[in-house]
C-alpha positions as CSV (number, residue, x, y, z in Angstrom):
1,S,-46.8,-25.9,-31.6
2,G,-48.0,-22.3,-31.3
3,I,-49.9,-23.1,-28.1
4,K,-46.8,-24.6,-26.5
5,L,-44.7,-21.5,-27.6
6,A,-47.4,-19.2,-26.1
7,N,-47.2,-21.1,-22.8
8,T,-43.4,-20.9,-22.7
9,L,-43.5,-17.1,-23.4
10,L,-46.1,-16.5,-20.7
11,D,-44.4,-18.7,-18.1
12,S,-40.8,-17.7,-18.7
13,L,-41.0,-14.1,-19.8
14,Q,-44.6,-13.0,-18.9
15,I,-45.2,-12.2,-22.6
16,P,-48.9,-12.6,-23.5
17,S,-50.1,-13.9,-26.9
18,I,-52.9,-13.4,-29.3
19,F,-53.8,-16.6,-31.2
20,V,-54.6,-16.6,-34.9
21,T,-56.2,-19.8,-36.1
22,G,-58.3,-21.4,-38.8
23,H,-59.4,-24.2,-36.4
24,I,-62.6,-23.6,-34.6
25,D,-63.1,-27.1,-33.0
26,N,-63.8,-27.1,-29.3
27,Q,-60.7,-29.1,-28.4
28,T,-58.3,-26.5,-30.1
29,I,-60.2,-23.6,-28.6
30,A,-60.0,-25.2,-25.1
31,R,-56.3,-25.7,-25.4
32,M,-55.8,-22.1,-26.4
33,E,-57.9,-20.8,-23.5
34,E,-55.6,-22.8,-21.1
35,S,-52.8,-20.5,-22.2
36,N,-54.7,-17.4,-21.1
37,P,-54.4,-15.6,-24.4
38,Y,-55.1,-11.9,-24.7
39,G,-57.3,-12.5,-27.7
40,L,-58.4,-14.9,-30.4
41,L,-58.6,-14.2,-34.1
42,F,-60.3,-16.7,-36.4
43,K,-59.2,-16.8,-40.1
44,P,-60.3,-15.2,-42.3
45,F,-60.6,-12.0,-40.3
46,S,-61.1,-8.3,-41.3
47,I,-58.8,-5.4,-40.4
48,A,-61.6,-4.0,-38.2
49,N,-61.8,-7.3,-36.3
50,M,-58.0,-7.4,-35.9
51,K,-58.0,-3.8,-34.6
52,L,-60.7,-4.6,-32.1
53,V,-58.9,-7.7,-30.7
54,L,-55.6,-5.7,-30.5
55,N,-57.3,-2.8,-28.7
56,I,-58.9,-5.1,-26.2
57,A,-55.5,-6.8,-25.6
58,L,-53.7,-3.5,-25.0
59,K,-56.4,-2.4,-22.6
60,K,-56.1,-5.6,-20.7
61,I,-52.3,-5.2,-20.5
62,A,-52.8,-1.6,-19.2
63,L,-55.3,-2.7,-16.6
64,E,-53.0,-5.5,-15.4
65,R,-50.0,-3.2,-15.1
66,A,-52.1,-0.6,-13.2
67,R,-53.3,-3.4,-10.9
68,A,-49.7,-4.5,-10.3
69,V,-48.6,-1.0,-9.5
70,N,-51.5,-0.6,-7.1
71,E,-50.7,-3.9,-5.4
72,E,-47.1,-2.8,-5.0
73,E,-48.2,0.6,-3.7
74,N,-50.6,-1.1,-1.2
75,K,-47.8,-3.4,-0.1
76,K,-45.5,-0.5,0.6
77,N,-48.2,1.5,2.4
78,N,-49.0,-1.6,4.6
79,E,-45.3,-2.0,5.4
80,K,-45.0,1.6,6.2
81,L,-48.1,1.4,8.5
82,K,-46.7,-1.6,10.3
83,N,-43.4,0.3,10.9
84,Q,-45.3,3.3,12.2
85,L,-47.4,1.1,14.6
86,R,-44.3,-0.6,15.8
87,E,-42.6,2.7,16.5
88,L,-45.7,4.1,18.3
89,D,-45.9,1.1,20.5
90,A,-42.3,1.5,21.5
91,F,-42.8,5.2,22.3
92,F,-45.9,4.4,24.3
93,K,-44.1,1.8,26.4
94,I,-41.2,4.2,27.0
95,A,-43.7,6.8,28.1
96,Q,-45.2,4.3,30.5
97,A,-41.7,3.6,31.9
98,I,-41.3,7.4,32.3
99,D,-44.4,7.6,34.4
100,K,-43.6,4.4,36.4
101,Y,-39.9,4.9,37.4
102,D,-38.1,7.6,39.3
103,D,-35.0,5.4,39.8
104,P,-32.6,5.9,36.9
105,E,-31.3,2.3,36.9
106,L,-34.8,0.8,36.9
107,F,-35.9,3.2,34.2
108,I,-32.8,2.4,32.0
109,N,-33.1,-1.4,32.4
110,E,-36.8,-1.2,31.4
111,T,-36.1,0.9,28.3
112,L,-33.2,-1.3,27.1
113,G,-35.7,-4.0,26.2
114,I,-38.1,-1.6,24.5
115,I,-35.8,0.3,22.2
116,P,-34.9,-2.5,19.7
117,K,-38.7,-3.2,19.2
118,A,-39.1,0.2,17.6
119,F,-37.1,-1.0,14.5
120,Q,-37.9,-3.3,11.7
121,L,-34.8,-5.5,12.3
122,S,-35.5,-5.7,16.0
123,E,-34.1,-9.2,16.3
124,K,-30.7,-8.0,15.1
125,I,-30.5,-4.9,17.3
126,S,-28.9,-4.5,20.7
127,T,-28.8,-1.4,22.9
128,R,-26.2,-0.1,25.3
129,I,-26.5,2.9,27.6
130,L,-23.6,4.5,29.3
131,Y,-24.8,6.7,32.1
132,L,-23.0,8.3,35.1
133,G,-20.0,5.9,34.8
134,K,-22.1,2.7,34.5
135,T,-22.8,0.6,31.5
136,Y,-26.2,-1.0,30.9
137,D,-26.8,-3.6,28.1
138,S,-30.0,-4.9,26.6
139,P,-30.7,-8.6,27.1
140,E,-28.4,-10.8,25.0
141,F,-26.4,-7.8,24.0
142,K,-24.1,-8.2,21.0
143,E,-21.6,-5.6,20.0
144,S,-21.4,-4.6,16.3
145,N,-19.3,-2.5,13.9
146,W,-22.6,-0.8,12.8
147,V,-23.5,1.6,15.6
148,L,-25.7,4.6,16.0
149,T,-24.8,6.9,18.9
150,E,-26.7,9.7,20.6
151,N,-25.7,11.8,23.6
152,I,-27.8,11.9,26.7
153,Q,-28.3,15.2,28.5
154,G,-26.7,15.0,31.9
155,Q,-23.7,15.9,34.1
156,E,-21.1,17.5,32.0
157,D,-18.2,15.6,33.4
158,E,-19.8,12.2,32.5
159,K,-20.0,10.4,29.2
160,N,-23.7,9.7,28.8
161,I,-24.6,8.0,25.6
162,I,-27.0,5.5,24.0
163,E,-25.7,3.1,21.4
164,L,-27.8,1.1,18.9
165,H,-25.9,-1.9,17.6
166,L,-27.1,-3.6,14.4
167,L,-25.7,-7.1,13.6
168,D,-25.6,-7.0,9.8
169,D,-23.9,-9.6,7.7
170,N,-24.0,-7.8,4.4
171,S,-20.7,-7.8,2.6
172,S,-21.4,-4.7,0.6
173,G,-20.2,-2.4,3.3
174,N,-23.1,0.0,2.8
175,F,-24.5,1.8,5.8
176,P,-27.4,-0.4,7.0
177,F,-29.4,2.2,8.9
178,S,-32.2,4.1,7.0
179,L,-33.0,7.8,7.6
180,E,-36.2,6.6,9.4
181,D,-34.0,4.5,11.7
182,I,-31.9,7.5,12.6
183,Q,-34.9,9.7,13.2
184,T,-36.6,7.1,15.4
185,F,-33.5,6.6,17.4
186,S,-33.0,10.3,17.9
187,A,-36.6,10.7,19.1
188,I,-36.3,7.8,21.5
189,T,-33.0,9.2,22.9
190,K,-34.7,12.5,23.5
191,Q,-37.5,10.8,25.5
192,I,-35.0,8.9,27.6
193,S,-32.6,11.9,28.0
194,N,-35.4,14.2,29.2
195,K,-36.5,11.7,31.8
196,L,-33.0,11.1,33.1
197,H,-32.4,14.8,33.2
198,K,-35.6,15.3,35.2
199,I,-34.5,12.6,37.6
200,E,-31.2,14.4,38.1
201,L,-32.9,17.7,38.7
202,D,-35.4,16.2,41.1
203,S,-32.6,14.5,43.0
204,S,-30.6,17.7,43.1
205,L,-33.6,19.7,44.3
206,A,-34.4,17.1,47.0
207,S,-30.8,17.2,48.2
208,Q,-30.9,21.0,48.3
209,L,-34.2,20.9,50.3
210,V,-32.6,18.6,52.9
211,F,-29.5,20.8,53.1
212,D,-31.7,23.9,53.5
213,E,-33.7,22.2,56.3
214,M,-30.5,21.3,58.1
215,L,-29.3,24.9,57.8
216,N,-32.6,26.1,59.2
217,K,-32.3,23.8,62.2
218,L,-28.7,24.9,62.8
219,F,-29.7,28.6,62.8
220,Q,-32.7,27.9,65.0
221,N,-30.5,26.3,67.6
């Protein structure tokens, strides 16, 4: 029947229908309405009436498409906002660690657990920091072929880097990190690098002050 065909078109292909019928009994009309038609035309009908029903149907289609676009746009904006909030939370926690620790090892171990949380695929991310000849790994570290690497400012004769490992099982071979991931990782590295560099400078200054004090005592004697 036409009603059954309309149901199939709507369910399978999302194609709406306009019913044209000479039956105006309540049972037939009720069955038609269950198919969510975009219009009803009862025979005999005029050209003007047909144009009116078609215009209403077209406007309904346009409104539904606009609503779908808006919903998709809202979904994207909400996802973007969630990502931004997640990144800000990670930056804030790293800033707290910066204020809290002056020992490089304590600071590094604290940030290792924070860094993955800045990314959408945090459960698939591990972090490794190589600093002053030592290797520090995030909890349950897993090495991956997909790695982002950033240099840490520090002593020139040491290899100081941060590695972000992403466990990705896609077989396409496409680079899994987005531009936003790269930018976020770079900003986090800058935070950590600046703190470690400050710790080095403070330590060097403290050593220099001790040395100067020893020299002063020597000359005084």
